[in-house]
C-alpha positions in Angstrom: 5.9 21.2 11.4 7.9 19.1 13.7 11.0 17.4 12.8 12.2 14.1 14.5 15.5 12.5 14.5 15.8 8.6 13.8 19.4 8.2 13.9 19.2 6.5 17.4 16.8 4.0 15.6 19.7 3.4 13.0 22.3 3.1 15.7 20.4 1.0 18.2 18.9 -1.8 15.8 19.8 -3.8 12.7 17.6 -5.0 10.0 14.6 -2.5 10.8 16.1 0.2 8.2 12.8 -0.2 5.4 10.1 1.1 8.9 12.9 3.8 9.9 12.8 4.6 6.0 9.2 4.7 6.2 9.1 7.0 8.9 11.5 9.0 7.3 8.9 9.1 4.3 5.9 9.4 6.2 7.5 12.6 8.3 8.8 14.2 4.8 5.4 14.2 3.0 3.0 14.9 6.0 1.5 18.3 5.2 2.4 18.0 1.4 0.2 15.5 -0.3 -2.9 16.6 -1.6 -6.6 15.3 -0.3 -7.7 15.3 -3.8 -9.4 12.4 -4.3 -10.6 11.3 -1.3 -10.2 7.5 -0.6 -10.4 4.9 2.3 -8.4 1.7 3.3 -10.5 -1.0 5.0 -9.8 -4.3 6.2 -11.8 -6.7 4.7 -10.5 -9.9 6.4 -7.3 -11.6 7.9 -5.4 -10.8 5.4 -7.0 -8.7 2.9 -7.2 -4.9 2.6 -9.3 -2.3 -0.3 -8.3 0.7 -1.4 -11.4 2.7 -2.6 -11.3 5.5 -4.0 -13.9 8.3 -5.0 -12.9 9.0 -8.9 -16.4 10.6 -9.9 -16.1 12.3 -13.7 -13.6 9.8 -14.5 -14.4 6.5 -17.0 -12.1 3.1 -16.7 -10.0 4.6 -19.4 -9.3 7.9 -18.0 -7.8 5.5 -14.5 -4.4 3.9 -14.1 -3.2 1.3 -11.8 0.3 0.1 -11.8 2.3 -1.5 -9.0 6.5 -1.3 -8.9 8.2 -2.1 -6.0 6.3 -2.4 -3.1 4.3 1.3 -4.4 0.8 1.2 -5.9 0.5 4.3 -8.0 -3.1 5.3 -8.7 -3.0 7.8 -11.5 -6.6 9.6 -13.6 -5.7 11.6 -17.1 -8.3 14.2 -17.1 -11.6 13.6 -18.4 -12.0 15.1 -22.4 -14.0 18.0 -22.2 -17.4 17.3 -23.8 -18.8 20.6 -25.1 -17.8 23.6 -23.5 -19.9 24.2 -20.7 -20.6 27.5 -19.1 -21.1 26.0 -15.3 -23.1 28.6 -12.4 -21.2 26.3 -10.0 -18.7 23.2 -10.1 -18.3 21.4 -7.4 -17.1 18.3 -8.9 -13.4 18.7 -9.5 -12.5 16.2 -12.4 -8.5 17.2 -12.1 -6.3 14.5 -12.9 -4.4 13.0 -9.3 -1.8 10.8 -8.8 -1.9 8.8 -5.3 0.5 6.2 -4.3 0.6 4.1 -1.6 3.3 1.9 0.0 2.9 -2.0 0.4 4.4 -4.3 3.0 5.9 -6.9 2.6 4.4 -9.9 0.9 1.1 -7.6 0.2 -0.2 -7.7 -3.5 -3.0 -6.0 -5.5 -5.0 -8.8 -6.8 -7.9 -7.2 -8.5 -9.6 -3.9 -9.2 -13.0 -2.5 -10.0 -15.1 0.5 -11.2 -18.7 1.3 -10.3 -20.9 4.0 -9.7 -17.9 6.4 -9.4 -15.8 4.4 -7.1 -12.4 2.9 -7.7 -12.2 0.0 -5.7 -8.2 -1.8 -5.7 -8.4 -5.3 -3.7 -4.8 -6.3 -1.8 -4.0 -9.7 0.3 -1.6 -9.9 2.2 0.7 -13.6 1.8 3.0 -14.6 4.1 5.9 -17.5 2.3 5.6 -21.0 4.1 9.3 -20.2 5.0 7.8 -17.3 6.9 5.1 -18.7 8.6 5.4 -20.2 12.4 6.3 -23.7 12.8 6.3 -26.4 15.0 9.8 -28.0 15.7 9.2 -31.6 17.2 11.2 -32.2 20.5 13.6 -35.4 20.4 14.6 -37.1 23.8 17.9 -38.3 22.0 20.9 -36.2 23.9 22.5 -33.8 21.6 25.7 -36.5 20.6 23.0 -38.6 19.6 21.6 -35.5 17.2 25.0 -34.5 15.8 25.9 -38.5 14.8 22.5 -39.1 13.2 22.9 -36.0 11.3 26.5 -37.4 10.2 
């Protein structure tokens, strides 16, 4: 496994701590995270996203979704054993899991649905008005006139 040193990024930039922390977090967990359960992340619109998790064998009551400090946690308890069954082949995994997704600023979960063994979590990015681009009008007054009108 490769190790990256992000110290130059910290020395050469101001205010990008979150990006460097994210890179540190991703590189630290690169090989450690399980691939179970499989999931998709899709872009559904300009500011819309959907996470789809294959959760076959779980009921809605077994699944839990929680957002805490820009982290979306999806977990499932192991379903209750119905009967002592004897399997000749068991290819459908129903083991407990916990999956975390780190959300960017202004991204929030707005809903979830569960159908046909797929858990869908809808996310949107809502940029506040203060951060959206705005047009500044150009005035023909000289700088001295502008200062006098502000006073």
